[in-house]
mmCIF file of the N, C-alpha and C atoms, coordinates in Angstrom:
data_MODEL
# 
_entry.id   MODEL 
# 
loop_
_atom_site.group_PDB 
_atom_site.id 
_atom_site.type_symbol 
_atom_site.label_atom_id 
_atom_site.label_alt_id 
_atom_site.label_comp_id 
_atom_site.label_asym_id 
_atom_site.label_entity_id 
_atom_site.label_seq_id 
_atom_site.pdbx_PDB_ins_code 
_atom_site.Cartn_x 
_atom_site.Cartn_y 
_atom_site.Cartn_z 
_atom_site.occupancy 
_atom_site.B_iso_or_equiv 
_atom_site.pdbx_formal_charge 
_atom_site.auth_seq_id 
_atom_site.auth_comp_id 
_atom_site.auth_asym_id 
_atom_site.auth_atom_id 
_atom_site.pdbx_PDB_model_num 
ATOM 1   N N  . UNK A 1 1  ? 28.388  -4.490 -32.902 1.00 0.00 ? 1  UNK A N  1 
ATOM 2   C CA . UNK A 1 1  ? 29.213  -4.741 -31.747 1.00 0.00 ? 1  UNK A CA 1 
ATOM 3   C C  . UNK A 1 1  ? 28.435  -4.363 -30.489 1.00 0.00 ? 1  UNK A C  1 
ATOM 4   N N  . UNK A 1 2  ? 28.594  -5.154 -29.491 1.00 0.00 ? 2  UNK A N  1 
ATOM 5   C CA . UNK A 1 2  ? 27.914  -4.878 -28.233 1.00 0.00 ? 2  UNK A CA 1 
ATOM 6   C C  . UNK A 1 2  ? 28.847  -4.150 -27.289 1.00 0.00 ? 2  UNK A C  1 
ATOM 7   N N  . UNK A 1 3  ? 28.267  -3.199 -26.595 1.00 0.00 ? 3  UNK A N  1 
ATOM 8   C CA . UNK A 1 3  ? 29.057  -2.470 -25.610 1.00 0.00 ? 3  UNK A CA 1 
ATOM 9   C C  . UNK A 1 3  ? 29.044  -3.249 -24.308 1.00 0.00 ? 3  UNK A C  1 
ATOM 10  N N  . UNK A 1 4  ? 30.168  -3.313 -23.673 1.00 0.00 ? 4  UNK A N  1 
ATOM 11  C CA . UNK A 1 4  ? 30.230  -3.969 -22.371 1.00 0.00 ? 4  UNK A CA 1 
ATOM 12  C C  . UNK A 1 4  ? 29.745  -2.983 -21.320 1.00 0.00 ? 4  UNK A C  1 
ATOM 13  N N  . UNK A 1 5  ? 28.902  -3.484 -20.435 1.00 0.00 ? 5  UNK A N  1 
ATOM 14  C CA . UNK A 1 5  ? 28.412  -2.629 -19.363 1.00 0.00 ? 5  UNK A CA 1 
ATOM 15  C C  . UNK A 1 5  ? 29.485  -2.466 -18.306 1.00 0.00 ? 5  UNK A C  1 
ATOM 16  N N  . UNK A 1 6  ? 29.561  -1.253 -17.812 1.00 0.00 ? 6  UNK A N  1 
ATOM 17  C CA . UNK A 1 6  ? 30.503  -0.974 -16.740 1.00 0.00 ? 6  UNK A CA 1 
ATOM 18  C C  . UNK A 1 6  ? 29.992  -1.667 -15.479 1.00 0.00 ? 6  UNK A C  1 
ATOM 19  N N  . UNK A 1 7  ? 30.826  -2.370 -14.773 1.00 0.00 ? 7  UNK A N  1 
ATOM 20  C CA . UNK A 1 7  ? 30.356  -3.049 -13.560 1.00 0.00 ? 7  UNK A CA 1 
ATOM 21  C C  . UNK A 1 7  ? 29.848  -2.041 -12.534 1.00 0.00 ? 7  UNK A C  1 
ATOM 22  N N  . UNK A 1 8  ? 28.816  -2.457 -11.813 1.00 0.00 ? 8  UNK A N  1 
ATOM 23  C CA . UNK A 1 8  ? 28.231  -1.577 -10.808 1.00 0.00 ? 8  UNK A CA 1 
ATOM 24  C C  . UNK A 1 8  ? 29.151  -1.448 -9.597  1.00 0.00 ? 8  UNK A C  1 
ATOM 25  N N  . UNK A 1 9  ? 29.166  -0.258 -9.062  1.00 0.00 ? 9  UNK A N  1 
ATOM 26  C CA . UNK A 1 9  ? 29.938  -0.045 -7.844  1.00 0.00 ? 9  UNK A CA 1 
ATOM 27  C C  . UNK A 1 9  ? 29.139  -0.577 -6.657  1.00 0.00 ? 9  UNK A C  1 
ATOM 28  N N  . UNK A 1 10 ? 29.791  -0.690 -5.519  1.00 0.00 ? 10 UNK A N  1 
ATOM 29  C CA . UNK A 1 10 ? 29.101  -1.166 -4.322  1.00 0.00 ? 10 UNK A CA 1 
ATOM 30  C C  . UNK A 1 10 ? 27.951  -0.239 -3.965  1.00 0.00 ? 10 UNK A C  1 
ATOM 31  N N  . UNK A 1 11 ? 28.163  1.058  -4.103  1.00 0.00 ? 11 UNK A N  1 
ATOM 32  C CA . UNK A 1 11 ? 27.127  2.033  -3.785  1.00 0.00 ? 11 UNK A CA 1 
ATOM 33  C C  . UNK A 1 11 ? 25.910  1.849  -4.698  1.00 0.00 ? 11 UNK A C  1 
ATOM 34  N N  . UNK A 1 12 ? 26.143  1.641  -5.977  1.00 0.00 ? 12 UNK A N  1 
ATOM 35  C CA . UNK A 1 12 ? 25.036  1.445  -6.917  1.00 0.00 ? 12 UNK A CA 1 
ATOM 36  C C  . UNK A 1 12 ? 24.262  0.163  -6.590  1.00 0.00 ? 12 UNK A C  1 
ATOM 37  N N  . UNK A 1 13 ? 24.982  -0.884 -6.228  1.00 0.00 ? 13 UNK A N  1 
ATOM 38  C CA . UNK A 1 13 ? 24.328  -2.143 -5.862  1.00 0.00 ? 13 UNK A CA 1 
ATOM 39  C C  . UNK A 1 13 ? 23.458  -1.958 -4.624  1.00 0.00 ? 13 UNK A C  1 
ATOM 40  N N  . UNK A 1 14 ? 23.974  -1.230 -3.626  1.00 0.00 ? 14 UNK A N  1 
ATOM 41  C CA . UNK A 1 14 ? 23.225  -0.986 -2.400  1.00 0.00 ? 14 UNK A CA 1 
ATOM 42  C C  . UNK A 1 14 ? 21.993  -0.132 -2.696  1.00 0.00 ? 14 UNK A C  1 
ATOM 43  N N  . UNK A 1 15 ? 22.139  0.858  -3.570  1.00 0.00 ? 15 UNK A N  1 
ATOM 44  C CA . UNK A 1 15 ? 21.000  1.701  -3.922  1.00 0.00 ? 15 UNK A CA 1 
ATOM 45  C C  . UNK A 1 15 ? 19.902  0.897  -4.608  1.00 0.00 ? 15 UNK A C  1 
ATOM 46  N N  . UNK A 1 16 ? 20.277  -0.019 -5.475  1.00 0.00 ? 16 UNK A N  1 
ATOM 47  C CA . UNK A 1 16 ? 19.307  -0.869 -6.159  1.00 0.00 ? 16 UNK A CA 1 
ATOM 48  C C  . UNK A 1 16 ? 18.580  -1.749 -5.147  1.00 0.00 ? 16 UNK A C  1 
ATOM 49  N N  . UNK A 1 17 ? 19.334  -2.336 -4.215  1.00 0.00 ? 17 UNK A N  1 
ATOM 50  C CA . UNK A 1 17 ? 18.714  -3.170 -3.179  1.00 0.00 ? 17 UNK A CA 1 
ATOM 51  C C  . UNK A 1 17 ? 17.777  -2.347 -2.308  1.00 0.00 ? 17 UNK A C  1 
ATOM 52  N N  . UNK A 1 18 ? 18.191  -1.137 -1.957  1.00 0.00 ? 18 UNK A N  1 
ATOM 53  C CA . UNK A 1 18 ? 17.370  -0.274 -1.107  1.00 0.00 ? 18 UNK A CA 1 
ATOM 54  C C  . UNK A 1 18 ? 16.057  0.081  -1.809  1.00 0.00 ? 18 UNK A C  1 
ATOM 55  N N  . UNK A 1 19 ? 16.113  0.367  -3.105  1.00 0.00 ? 19 UNK A N  1 
ATOM 56  C CA . UNK A 1 19 ? 14.895  0.685  -3.850  1.00 0.00 ? 19 UNK A CA 1 
ATOM 57  C C  . UNK A 1 19 ? 13.946  -0.511 -3.865  1.00 0.00 ? 19 UNK A C  1 
ATOM 58  N N  . UNK A 1 20 ? 14.495  -1.707 -4.030  1.00 0.00 ? 20 UNK A N  1 
ATOM 59  C CA . UNK A 1 20 ? 13.659  -2.908 -4.036  1.00 0.00 ? 20 UNK A CA 1 
ATOM 60  C C  . UNK A 1 20 ? 13.032  -3.135 -2.666  1.00 0.00 ? 20 UNK A C  1 
ATOM 61  N N  . UNK A 1 21 ? 13.802  -2.927 -1.610  1.00 0.00 ? 21 UNK A N  1 
ATOM 62  C CA . UNK A 1 21 ? 13.291  -3.104 -0.245  1.00 0.00 ? 21 UNK A CA 1 
ATOM 63  C C  . UNK A 1 21 ? 12.162  -2.117 0.017   1.00 0.00 ? 21 UNK A C  1 
ATOM 64  N N  . UNK A 1 22 ? 12.363  -0.847 -0.348  1.00 0.00 ? 22 UNK A N  1 
ATOM 65  C CA . UNK A 1 22 ? 11.333  0.169  -0.136  1.00 0.00 ? 22 UNK A CA 1 
ATOM 66  C C  . UNK A 1 22 ? 10.062  -0.142 -0.922  1.00 0.00 ? 22 UNK A C  1 
ATOM 67  N N  . UNK A 1 23 ? 10.229  -0.609 -2.154  1.00 0.00 ? 23 UNK A N  1 
ATOM 68  C CA . UNK A 1 23 ? 9.072   -0.957 -2.975  1.00 0.00 ? 23 UNK A CA 1 
ATOM 69  C C  . UNK A 1 23 ? 8.302   -2.124 -2.348  1.00 0.00 ? 23 UNK A C  1 
ATOM 70  N N  . UNK A 1 24 ? 9.032   -3.118 -1.836  1.00 0.00 ? 24 UNK A N  1 
ATOM 71  C CA . UNK A 1 24 ? 8.385   -4.265 -1.195  1.00 0.00 ? 24 UNK A CA 1 
ATOM 72  C C  . UNK A 1 24 ? 7.651   -3.845 0.072   1.00 0.00 ? 24 UNK A C  1 
ATOM 73  N N  . UNK A 1 25 ? 8.267   -2.984 0.870   1.00 0.00 ? 25 UNK A N  1 
ATOM 74  C CA . UNK A 1 25 ? 7.633   -2.514 2.096   1.00 0.00 ? 25 UNK A CA 1 
ATOM 75  C C  . UNK A 1 25 ? 6.370   -1.716 1.788   1.00 0.00 ? 25 UNK A C  1 
ATOM 76  N N  . UNK A 1 26 ? 6.428   -0.871 0.756   1.00 0.00 ? 26 UNK A N  1 
ATOM 77  C CA . UNK A 1 26 ? 5.254   -0.083 0.376   1.00 0.00 ? 26 UNK A CA 1 
ATOM 78  C C  . UNK A 1 26 ? 4.126   -1.007 -0.063  1.00 0.00 ? 26 UNK A C  1 
ATOM 79  N N  . UNK A 1 27 ? 4.450   -2.042 -0.813  1.00 0.00 ? 27 UNK A N  1 
ATOM 80  C CA . UNK A 1 27 ? 3.430   -2.993 -1.271  1.00 0.00 ? 27 UNK A CA 1 
ATOM 81  C C  . UNK A 1 27 ? 2.795   -3.706 -0.080  1.00 0.00 ? 27 UNK A C  1 
ATOM 82  N N  . UNK A 1 28 ? 3.606   -4.111 0.881   1.00 0.00 ? 28 UNK A N  1 
ATOM 83  C CA . UNK A 1 28 ? 3.088   -4.799 2.075   1.00 0.00 ? 28 UNK A CA 1 
ATOM 84  C C  . UNK A 1 28 ? 2.157   -3.873 2.853   1.00 0.00 ? 28 UNK A C  1 
ATOM 85  N N  . UNK A 1 29 ? 2.563   -2.619 3.032   1.00 0.00 ? 29 UNK A N  1 
ATOM 86  C CA . UNK A 1 29 ? 1.749   -1.655 3.762   1.00 0.00 ? 29 UNK A CA 1 
ATOM 87  C C  . UNK A 1 29 ? 0.427   -1.416 3.037   1.00 0.00 ? 29 UNK A C  1 
ATOM 88  N N  . UNK A 1 30 ? 0.485   -1.262 1.710   1.00 0.00 ? 30 UNK A N  1 
ATOM 89  C CA . UNK A 1 30 ? -0.738  -1.041 0.935   1.00 0.00 ? 30 UNK A CA 1 
ATOM 90  C C  . UNK A 1 30 ? -1.666  -2.244 1.016   1.00 0.00 ? 30 UNK A C  1 
ATOM 91  N N  . UNK A 1 31 ? -1.109  -3.455 0.959   1.00 0.00 ? 31 UNK A N  1 
ATOM 92  C CA . UNK A 1 31 ? -1.914  -4.670 1.069   1.00 0.00 ? 31 UNK A CA 1 
ATOM 93  C C  . UNK A 1 31 ? -2.580  -4.767 2.437   1.00 0.00 ? 31 UNK A C  1 
ATOM 94  N N  . UNK A 1 32 ? -1.837  -4.423 3.485   1.00 0.00 ? 32 UNK A N  1 
ATOM 95  C CA . UNK A 1 32 ? -2.393  -4.467 4.836   1.00 0.00 ? 32 UNK A CA 1 
ATOM 96  C C  . UNK A 1 32 ? -3.517  -3.441 5.003   1.00 0.00 ? 32 UNK A C  1 
ATOM 97  N N  . UNK A 1 33 ? -3.331  -2.242 4.450   1.00 0.00 ? 33 UNK A N  1 
ATOM 98  C CA . UNK A 1 33 ? -4.371  -1.219 4.532   1.00 0.00 ? 33 UNK A CA 1 
ATOM 99  C C  . UNK A 1 33 ? -5.628  -1.671 3.799   1.00 0.00 ? 33 UNK A C  1 
ATOM 100 N N  . UNK A 1 34 ? -5.448  -2.276 2.636   1.00 0.00 ? 34 UNK A N  1 
ATOM 101 C CA . UNK A 1 34 ? -6.593  -2.748 1.862   1.00 0.00 ? 34 UNK A CA 1 
ATOM 102 C C  . UNK A 1 34 ? -7.343  -3.838 2.631   1.00 0.00 ? 34 UNK A C  1 
ATOM 103 N N  . UNK A 1 35 ? -6.606  -4.730 3.274   1.00 0.00 ? 35 UNK A N  1 
ATOM 104 C CA . UNK A 1 35 ? -7.226  -5.797 4.061   1.00 0.00 ? 35 UNK A CA 1 
ATOM 105 C C  . UNK A 1 35 ? -7.996  -5.207 5.245   1.00 0.00 ? 35 UNK A C  1 
ATOM 106 N N  . UNK A 1 36 ? -7.389  -4.240 5.953   1.00 0.00 ? 36 UNK A N  1 
ATOM 107 C CA . UNK A 1 36 ? -8.058  -3.591 7.080   1.00 0.00 ? 36 UNK A CA 1 
ATOM 108 C C  . UNK A 1 36 ? -9.308  -2.847 6.622   1.00 0.00 ? 36 UNK A C  1 
ATOM 109 N N  . UNK A 1 37 ? -9.221  -2.225 5.443   1.00 0.00 ? 37 UNK A N  1 
ATOM 110 C CA . UNK A 1 37 ? -10.364 -1.508 4.888   1.00 0.00 ? 37 UNK A CA 1 
ATOM 111 C C  . UNK A 1 37 ? -11.528 -2.473 4.648   1.00 0.00 ? 37 UNK A C  1 
ATOM 112 N N  . UNK A 1 38 ? -11.239 -3.616 4.017   1.00 0.00 ? 38 UNK A N  1 
ATOM 113 C CA . UNK A 1 38 ? -12.284 -4.599 3.731   1.00 0.00 ? 38 UNK A CA 1 
ATOM 114 C C  . UNK A 1 38 ? -12.902 -5.129 5.029   1.00 0.00 ? 38 UNK A C  1 
ATOM 115 N N  . UNK A 1 39 ? -12.066 -5.386 6.023   1.00 0.00 ? 39 UNK A N  1 
ATOM 116 C CA . UNK A 1 39 ? -12.585 -5.882 7.298   1.00 0.00 ? 39 UNK A CA 1 
ATOM 117 C C  . UNK A 1 39 ? -13.447 -4.829 7.987   1.00 0.00 ? 39 UNK A C  1 
ATOM 118 N N  . UNK A 1 40 ? -13.030 -3.582 7.916   1.00 0.00 ? 40 UNK A N  1 
ATOM 119 C CA . UNK A 1 40 ? -13.780 -2.492 8.535   1.00 0.00 ? 40 UNK A CA 1 
ATOM 120 C C  . UNK A 1 40 ? -15.140 -2.342 7.853   1.00 0.00 ? 40 UNK A C  1 
ATOM 121 N N  . UNK A 1 41 ? -15.177 -2.456 6.535   1.00 0.00 ? 41 UNK A N  1 
ATOM 122 C CA . UNK A 1 41 ? -16.435 -2.373 5.801   1.00 0.00 ? 41 UNK A CA 1 
ATOM 123 C C  . UNK A 1 41 ? -17.369 -3.499 6.240   1.00 0.00 ? 41 UNK A C  1 
ATOM 124 N N  . UNK A 1 42 ? -16.824 -4.699 6.366   1.00 0.00 ? 42 UNK A N  1 
ATOM 125 C CA . UNK A 1 42 ? -17.636 -5.838 6.789   1.00 0.00 ? 42 UNK A CA 1 
ATOM 126 C C  . UNK A 1 42 ? -18.240 -5.605 8.176   1.00 0.00 ? 42 UNK A C  1 
ATOM 127 N N  . UNK A 1 43 ? -17.450 -5.077 9.099   1.00 0.00 ? 43 UNK A N  1 
ATOM 128 C CA . UNK A 1 43 ? -17.946 -4.801 10.450  1.00 0.00 ? 43 UNK A CA 1 
ATOM 129 C C  . UNK A 1 43 ? -19.055 -3.758 10.402  1.00 0.00 ? 43 UNK A C  1 
ATOM 130 N N  . UNK A 1 44 ? -18.846 -2.705 9.616   1.00 0.00 ? 44 UNK A N  1 
ATOM 131 C CA . UNK A 1 44 ? -19.859 -1.653 9.507   1.00 0.00 ? 44 UNK A CA 1 
ATOM 132 C C  . UNK A 1 44 ? -21.151 -2.208 8.910   1.00 0.00 ? 44 UNK A C  1 
ATOM 133 N N  . UNK A 1 45 ? -21.028 -3.100 7.926   1.00 0.00 ? 45 UNK A N  1 
ATOM 134 C CA . UNK A 1 45 ? -22.211 -3.701 7.326   1.00 0.00 ? 45 UNK A CA 1 
ATOM 135 C C  . UNK A 1 45 ? -22.945 -4.576 8.342   1.00 0.00 ? 45 UNK A C  1 
ATOM 136 N N  . UNK A 1 46 ? -22.185 -5.310 9.155   1.00 0.00 ? 46 UNK A N  1 
ATOM 137 C CA . UNK A 1 46 ? -22.803 -6.148 10.185  1.00 0.00 ? 46 UNK A CA 1 
ATOM 138 C C  . UNK A 1 46 ? -23.547 -5.308 11.221  1.00 0.00 ? 46 UNK A C  1 
ATOM 139 N N  . UNK A 1 47 ? -23.074 -4.085 11.432  1.00 0.00 ? 47 UNK A N  1 
ATOM 140 C CA . UNK A 1 47 ? -23.722 -3.205 12.405  1.00 0.00 ? 47 UNK A CA 1 
ATOM 141 C C  . UNK A 1 47 ? -24.945 -2.523 11.818  1.00 0.00 ? 47 UNK A C  1 
ATOM 142 N N  . UNK A 1 48 ? -25.226 -2.760 10.535  1.00 0.00 ? 48 UNK A N  1 
ATOM 143 C CA . UNK A 1 48 ? -26.449 -2.257 9.933   1.00 0.00 ? 48 UNK A CA 1 
ATOM 144 C C  . UNK A 1 48 ? -26.306 -1.034 9.055   1.00 0.00 ? 48 UNK A C  1 
ATOM 145 N N  . UNK A 1 49 ? -25.106 -0.606 8.750   1.00 0.00 ? 49 UNK A N  1 
ATOM 146 C CA . UNK A 1 49 ? -24.911 0.562  7.886   1.00 0.00 ? 49 UNK A CA 1 
ATOM 147 C C  . UNK A 1 49 ? -25.052 0.135  6.419   1.00 0.00 ? 49 UNK A C  1 
ATOM 148 N N  . UNK A 1 50 ? -25.388 1.097  5.561   1.00 0.00 ? 50 UNK A N  1 
ATOM 149 C CA . UNK A 1 50 ? -25.470 0.812  4.127   1.00 0.00 ? 50 UNK A CA 1 
ATOM 150 C C  . UNK A 1 50 ? -24.061 0.610  3.570   1.00 0.00 ? 50 UNK A C  1 
ATOM 151 N N  . UNK A 1 51 ? -23.984 -0.005 2.394   1.00 0.00 ? 51 UNK A N  1 
ATOM 152 C CA . UNK A 1 51 ? -22.689 -0.275 1.756   1.00 0.00 ? 51 UNK A CA 1 
ATOM 153 C C  . UNK A 1 51 ? -21.923 1.027  1.529   1.00 0.00 ? 51 UNK A C  1 
ATOM 154 N N  . UNK A 1 52 ? -22.618 2.028  0.993   1.00 0.00 ? 52 UNK A N  1 
ATOM 155 C CA . UNK A 1 52 ? -21.964 3.310  0.692   1.00 0.00 ? 52 UNK A CA 1 
ATOM 156 C C  . UNK A 1 52 ? -21.445 3.983  1.960   1.00 0.00 ? 52 UNK A C  1 
ATOM 157 N N  . UNK A 1 53 ? -22.271 4.016  2.990   1.00 0.00 ? 53 UNK A N  1 
ATOM 158 C CA . UNK A 1 53 ? -21.874 4.652  4.245   1.00 0.00 ? 53 UNK A CA 1 
ATOM 159 C C  . UNK A 1 53 ? -20.750 3.859  4.916   1.00 0.00 ? 53 UNK A C  1 
ATOM 160 N N  . UNK A 1 54 ? -20.834 2.543  4.852   1.00 0.00 ? 54 UNK A N  1 
ATOM 161 C CA . UNK A 1 54 ? -19.802 1.697  5.454   1.00 0.00 ? 54 UNK A CA 1 
ATOM 162 C C  . UNK A 1 54 ? -18.448 1.943  4.791   1.00 0.00 ? 54 UNK A C  1 
ATOM 163 N N  . UNK A 1 55 ? -18.454 2.036  3.465   1.00 0.00 ? 55 UNK A N  1 
ATOM 164 C CA . UNK A 1 55 ? -17.198 2.288  2.742   1.00 0.00 ? 55 UNK A CA 1 
ATOM 165 C C  . UNK A 1 55 ? -16.652 3.673  3.061   1.00 0.00 ? 55 UNK A C  1 
ATOM 166 N N  . UNK A 1 56 ? -17.532 4.664  3.154   1.00 0.00 ? 56 UNK A N  1 
ATOM 167 C CA . UNK A 1 56 ? -17.098 6.028  3.476   1.00 0.00 ? 56 UNK A CA 1 
ATOM 168 C C  . UNK A 1 56 ? -16.465 6.077  4.862   1.00 0.00 ? 56 UNK A C  1 
ATOM 169 N N  . UNK A 1 57 ? -17.125 5.459  5.845   1.00 0.00 ? 57 UNK A N  1 
ATOM 170 C CA . UNK A 1 57 ? -16.591 5.468  7.203   1.00 0.00 ? 57 UNK A CA 1 
ATOM 171 C C  . UNK A 1 57 ? -15.273 4.700  7.285   1.00 0.00 ? 57 UNK A C  1 
ATOM 172 N N  . UNK A 1 58 ? -15.206 3.564  6.610   1.00 0.00 ? 58 UNK A N  1 
ATOM 173 C CA . UNK A 1 58 ? -13.979 2.766  6.622   1.00 0.00 ? 58 UNK A CA 1 
ATOM 174 C C  . UNK A 1 58 ? -12.832 3.540  5.973   1.00 0.00 ? 58 UNK A C  1 
ATOM 175 N N  . UNK A 1 59 ? -13.127 4.238  4.882   1.00 0.00 ? 59 UNK A N  1 
ATOM 176 C CA . UNK A 1 59 ? -12.094 5.029  4.201   1.00 0.00 ? 59 UNK A CA 1 
ATOM 177 C C  . UNK A 1 59 ? -11.562 6.109  5.131   1.00 0.00 ? 59 UNK A C  1 
ATOM 178 N N  . UNK A 1 60 ? -12.466 6.754  5.868   1.00 0.00 ? 60 UNK A N  1 
ATOM 179 C CA . UNK A 1 60 ? -12.043 7.800  6.801   1.00 0.00 ? 60 UNK A CA 1 
ATOM 180 C C  . UNK A 1 60 ? -11.193 7.216  7.925   1.00 0.00 ? 60 UNK A C  1 
ATOM 181 N N  . UNK A 1 61 ? -11.564 6.041  8.401   1.00 0.00 ? 61 UNK A N  1 
ATOM 182 C CA . UNK A 1 61 ? -10.827 5.424  9.505   1.00 0.00 ? 61 UNK A CA 1 
ATOM 183 C C  . UNK A 1 61 ? -9.458  4.927  9.047   1.00 0.00 ? 61 UNK A C  1 
ATOM 184 N N  . UNK A 1 62 ? -9.428  4.188  7.963   1.00 0.00 ? 62 UNK A N  1 
ATOM 185 C CA . UNK A 1 62 ? -8.191  3.530  7.521   1.00 0.00 ? 62 UNK A CA 1 
ATOM 186 C C  . UNK A 1 62 ? -7.246  4.504  6.825   1.00 0.00 ? 62 UNK A C  1 
ATOM 187 N N  . UNK A 1 63 ? -7.769  5.300  5.914   1.00 0.00 ? 63 UNK A N  1 
ATOM 188 C CA . UNK A 1 63 ? -6.904  6.167  5.113   1.00 0.00 ? 63 UNK A CA 1 
ATOM 189 C C  . UNK A 1 63 ? -6.857  7.599  5.623   1.00 0.00 ? 63 UNK A C  1 
ATOM 190 N N  . UNK A 1 64 ? -7.590  7.904  6.687   1.00 0.00 ? 64 UNK A N  1 
ATOM 191 C CA . UNK A 1 64 ? -7.623  9.242  7.283   1.00 0.00 ? 64 UNK A CA 1 
ATOM 192 C C  . UNK A 1 64 ? -7.976  10.318 6.275   1.00 0.00 ? 64 UNK A C  1 
ATOM 193 N N  . UNK A 1 65 ? -8.954  10.019 5.414   1.00 0.00 ? 65 UNK A N  1 
ATOM 194 C CA . UNK A 1 65 ? -9.417  11.009 4.460   1.00 0.00 ? 65 UNK A CA 1 
ATOM 195 C C  . UNK A 1 65 ? -10.842 11.378 4.796   1.00 0.00 ? 65 UNK A C  1 
ATOM 196 N N  . UNK A 1 66 ? -11.157 12.649 4.680   1.00 0.00 ? 66 UNK A N  1 
ATOM 197 C CA . UNK A 1 66 ? -12.497 13.124 4.988   1.00 0.00 ? 66 UNK A CA 1 
ATOM 198 C C  . UNK A 1 66 ? -13.166 13.567 3.697   1.00 0.00 ? 66 UNK A C  1 
ATOM 199 N N  . UNK A 1 67 ? -14.276 12.920 3.386   1.00 0.00 ? 67 UNK A N  1 
ATOM 200 C CA . UNK A 1 67 ? -15.022 13.280 2.190   1.00 0.00 ? 67 UNK A CA 1 
ATOM 201 C C  . UNK A 1 67 ? -16.071 14.323 2.536   1.00 0.00 ? 67 UNK A C  1 
ATOM 202 N N  . UNK A 1 68 ? -16.306 15.203 1.605   1.00 0.00 ? 68 UNK A N  1 
ATOM 203 C CA . UNK A 1 68 ? -17.289 16.257 1.840   1.00 0.00 ? 68 UNK A CA 1 
ATOM 204 C C  . UNK A 1 68 ? -18.561 15.909 1.104   1.00 0.00 ? 68 UNK A C  1 
# 
């Protein structure tokens, strides 16, 4: 026998929608950061920096992380 699922309340439906919206926004932000990172690396390479140094500088600029 199958159990019938209890219908979702309005609050539960809104919470599900909110989680989906937040997940979509996070994905968009991450995609934009990745695109900016790639563009920054390309600019650094055009200016004559090595691949490794260009990636390090771009990471510091885009993601605000400092490598030691």
